N, C-alpha and C positions, 0 to 999 in steps of 0.2 A: 505491501501500500505506500503510494509516493505521500510527502509531507502535506500536501493541499488536501488531498482526501483525507488525512488524519486529522486534523485543524479541523475541517466543515463537521466530521463527525463528531468530536469532540464539542463544540459549538451545540450540535444538535442535542446532544444528550443533556449538555447543561439548561439548555432551553428547556426541554421536555422536564426536567428536574425543577425548575422554577416553575411551570405554570403547572406542576403538580403541587407545590409547595403554595402558589396561589390561590388554587382553586381550594385546598384546606384550609389556608386561612381566609379567605371568604366565607366557607360554609361555618367557621366558626365564629364567625363577626353575626351571620346570620342564627346561630343559633342563641348567642348572647344577645342580640336582640329580642328574638323571639320571648327571653326569659321576664319580658316585662317591668323587670325594675328600672328604675334610672342609672343606677350604676352599671349592670351590663346593658343599657342601650346605648349609654355613653362610651364602655369600653366597646361594645359591637362596630361603632360607627368607626371607633378608631382602627380596631382591627381590621375593618373593610377597605380602609383607607391605604394601609400597607400595602395592598395587592396590586391596588389600582395605581401609586407610586411605582412598583417593581416591574407592570408591565409598561409603563411609558419608558422608564430607564431600561428595559431589555431592548422594548423599540426604537427608539432614541440610538442606543449602541448599535445596533445590528444595522441601521441604516447610515450612521456614520461610516460601519465597518464597511457597506459593501459600495458606500461612495469613494472611499480612500483605494479600495482594490479594483473601482472603474479608472479612477486615475491612474493608478500603478499600473495598470493593464496598457491603457493609452501611453503612458510615458517609456514604456518598456516598447511597445510598437515603434514607435519614431525615435528611438535610441537615447533618449535624455537623461536614461537612469543614471543615477550618483553610483559608481562606483567606489566602496569604501576597502575592497578585499586587499588592496596594497599597502594603506596606512598600517605606521606602527601599532600596537595593541599590547595594554597589559595584561599582566596574567590569567586576572579575570575575564579577558575576552573583549572589554572596553577599547575605544578608540583612543588613544594616548592624547591628553589636551591639547598640548601646541597641533598635531597633525589635524586633530576636530577642527580645531579655532580656524588654522590656516585653510581648510576646506571652507569653511562657515565664511571667510571672509572673502573667497571666490565666488561663491555663489549669491553670498551678499551683493555683491556688485553688480552680477547679472539681474538679480531682481530690482537694483536699484537704476538700472537701463532701463526693464521696463514692467514697472511694478503690476501693470493690469494684466498680463499675460500669465494664465493660472499656471502653467507650465514650468514659470521662474518661481510660482510660488509654493507649489508644489515641491520643486527642489531646495526650496527654503526652507520648507517645513521641514525635510526629512536633513537638511544640515544643521537645524536646531535641534531635531534628536540626536543626532551624532553627537552633536557637542553637551548632550546632557539637559539641554533645557526642555523639557516634557512640555510645559506650560505654553510658552511661544510655539511648539511644534505644535501643539492642538489648534491654538487660536488661527495658524498660518494656513494650515491643512484646511481649517473651516473655508477660509476666506478662497484657497485655488479651488474648491469645490465647487464653490458660487459663481467664481468668476469662470468654470469649465460648465460651469449649469446657464451660466448666461449665452455664453458662446455656440452653443448647442441649441438655443432655444431662436 
């Protein structure tokens, strides 16, 4: 089994387990509401809210993952992947800070030349990730997804 199929399988199992858990929570919330007491109703509403939030989080995460994979596929097809394989690494496997910063500086200058190109935003998000700045990587990847969506429209 290749790596992609294994990852998709794991995600499918986790989503199924979460769905089962959300159903159990929802049932428990309904039982608490049906108990009729003020405390039971309050707790029941609170317990029902949890699976609703959980479903929202799962859907948002899966949508973002599918959008990122779509961009990754397009970048790969266009031959614009960032290839960090030749960069020096620490014993932990992480890219050495100086090398990641150098790659980031290069990609950032490309992005500054054309910030409204989703390809540059995608590459910048990857460079942020390699440099260890996950927050900015997520923020920039969202921008790349939006720009690519606008380009298709």
